[in-house]
C-alpha beads as a LAMMPS data file, in Angstrom:
LAMMPS data file: protein, C-alpha beads

77 atoms
76 bonds

1 atom types
1 bond types

-500.0 500.0 xlo xhi
-500.0 500.0 ylo yhi
-500.0 500.0 zlo zhi

Masses

1 110.0

Atoms # bond

1 1 1 61.344 468.860 207.213
2 1 1 62.002 470.514 210.558
3 1 1 59.100 472.907 209.955
4 1 1 56.720 470.016 209.312
5 1 1 57.844 468.239 212.480
6 1 1 57.397 471.359 214.608
7 1 1 53.831 471.820 213.401
8 1 1 52.478 468.394 214.352
9 1 1 51.151 466.842 217.525
10 1 1 52.177 463.512 219.089
11 1 1 49.590 461.458 217.191
12 1 1 50.711 462.862 213.866
13 1 1 54.337 462.273 214.768
14 1 1 53.617 458.604 215.441
15 1 1 52.495 458.247 211.819
16 1 1 55.785 459.481 210.411
17 1 1 58.379 458.827 213.109
18 1 1 60.336 456.305 211.025
19 1 1 60.216 458.357 207.824
20 1 1 63.186 460.559 207.003
21 1 1 62.234 461.954 203.589
22 1 1 60.125 465.119 203.641
23 1 1 58.055 464.110 200.597
24 1 1 57.107 460.807 202.234
25 1 1 56.179 462.630 205.444
26 1 1 54.024 465.045 203.470
27 1 1 52.284 462.211 201.582
28 1 1 51.525 460.308 204.796
29 1 1 50.105 463.400 206.487
30 1 1 48.107 464.380 203.410
31 1 1 46.491 460.945 203.261
32 1 1 45.795 461.002 207.001
33 1 1 44.073 464.386 206.805
34 1 1 42.413 464.340 203.403
35 1 1 42.049 460.646 202.656
36 1 1 42.970 458.702 199.570
37 1 1 41.926 459.744 196.075
38 1 1 39.001 457.313 196.285
39 1 1 37.793 458.933 199.512
40 1 1 38.216 462.424 198.037
41 1 1 36.222 461.452 194.943
42 1 1 33.488 459.968 197.101
43 1 1 33.255 463.129 199.213
44 1 1 33.052 465.274 196.080
45 1 1 30.274 463.096 194.669
46 1 1 28.274 463.545 197.871
47 1 1 28.809 467.305 197.751
48 1 1 27.836 467.411 194.083
49 1 1 24.601 465.600 194.890
50 1 1 23.910 468.003 197.753
51 1 1 24.533 470.958 195.449
52 1 1 22.330 469.577 192.685
53 1 1 19.439 468.821 195.023
54 1 1 19.537 471.881 197.265
55 1 1 16.362 473.918 197.200
56 1 1 15.337 477.083 198.924
57 1 1 12.363 476.457 201.179
58 1 1 9.296 478.679 200.866
59 1 1 9.765 480.076 204.360
60 1 1 13.555 480.332 204.124
61 1 1 15.250 483.708 203.810
62 1 1 17.921 484.195 201.182
63 1 1 20.719 484.590 203.749
64 1 1 19.963 481.174 205.263
65 1 1 19.956 479.589 201.821
66 1 1 23.219 481.328 200.976
67 1 1 24.807 479.905 204.135
68 1 1 23.813 476.394 203.035
69 1 1 25.370 476.966 199.612
70 1 1 28.570 478.379 201.062
71 1 1 28.815 475.419 203.430
72 1 1 28.704 472.986 200.505
73 1 1 31.307 474.987 198.597
74 1 1 33.621 475.231 201.609
75 1 1 33.457 471.488 202.188
76 1 1 34.726 470.915 198.656
77 1 1 38.112 472.501 199.417

Bonds

1 1 1 2
2 1 2 3
3 1 3 4
4 1 4 5
5 1 5 6
6 1 6 7
7 1 7 8
8 1 8 9
9 1 9 10
10 1 10 11
11 1 11 12
12 1 12 13
13 1 13 14
14 1 14 15
15 1 15 16
16 1 16 17
17 1 17 18
18 1 18 19
19 1 19 20
20 1 20 21
21 1 21 22
22 1 22 23
23 1 23 24
24 1 24 25
25 1 25 26
26 1 26 27
27 1 27 28
28 1 28 29
29 1 29 30
30 1 30 31
31 1 31 32
32 1 32 33
33 1 33 34
34 1 34 35
35 1 35 36
36 1 36 37
37 1 37 38
38 1 38 39
39 1 39 40
40 1 40 41
41 1 41 42
42 1 42 43
43 1 43 44
44 1 44 45
45 1 45 46
46 1 46 47
47 1 47 48
48 1 48 49
49 1 49 50
50 1 50 51
51 1 51 52
52 1 52 53
53 1 53 54
54 1 54 55
55 1 55 56
56 1 56 57
57 1 57 58
58 1 58 59
59 1 59 60
60 1 60 61
61 1 61 62
62 1 62 63
63 1 63 64
64 1 64 65
65 1 65 66
66 1 66 67
67 1 67 68
68 1 68 69
69 1 69 70
70 1 70 71
71 1 71 72
72 1 72 73
73 1 73 74
74 1 74 75
75 1 75 76
76 1 76 77
């Protein structure tokens, strides 16, 4: 738990300052940074829609299109 505490800033510490169990600290921080399961599912649905509707423009080079694809993929992690 000491490692987790050393890695956070003051705002993060305020979220967990009364918690003494490492698993609870981890869960609180995970929710604060990634959101709840509902939020995660919603974000993935948006990304899926973006992926399904992405099209390469006529005047767009392949590298620019690839960057757009990679951006969508990276947001899903």
